[in-house]
N, C-alpha and C positions, 0 to 999 in steps of 0.2 A: 594513395593518400587515404587515411581513415575518414569515415564520414564525420561531419561536424556534429557536435553535441550541443543540445539546447536544453535549458531548464527554465521552469517557471516556478515562482514561489508565491504563496498566498500572502497578500498584503491587504491590510484593512484600508478603509477610506481615510483613515487618520494616519499620521506618520508612523512608520514601522520602526521599532527600536533596532539598533544595530545588533543587540543580543539575539533577537529573533532571526535576523538575516544570518548571523553566525551559526545558529542552530540549524537552519535549512542547509547551509553549505556543508556542515559536518555530516548531516544525514545523507546528502548526495554523495559525499566522498566515501562514506562507509557502505554504500550500496554495492552488492555483489551482483552484477548484471547477469551472469550465467545462472546463478541460483534463482534469481528473480524470473528469468525466462523459463527455467525448469518448473518452478511453481506455477507460473501462468499456464504453461502447456498442460500440466496435470489438472489444474483447476478447470480449464475449458473442456478437456477430455471427459472428466467426471461429470461436469455440468451438462454437456451435450448428450451424454448417455443416460442421464437420470430422468426418471418420470417426474420426480418432485425434488426441488432443491431448496433447502432452508439454510440461510446464513445467520448464524447466531454468534454474537459477541458475548462470551461467558461473563464478562465484567458487568453486563447490563441485563442479562437474561434471568428471569425468575427461576428458582430451583425447579427441576422436573420431579414429578411424583414417581416414586419407586414402583416398579411393577413390571 
């Protein structure tokens, strides 16, 4: 028997619209668990071996100086 699956979705303290719930369900359905596990394994391998680790979201990071 496969293990049971559980999911949690973020809901505000106010009523959550059905469209937001549909969005979360679509995201969960499109998740590739094997690829996600491979990414996680690599992330922690690199992170544990690094002397310094900096996580940057390019959408919010200021441009870096050339040099």
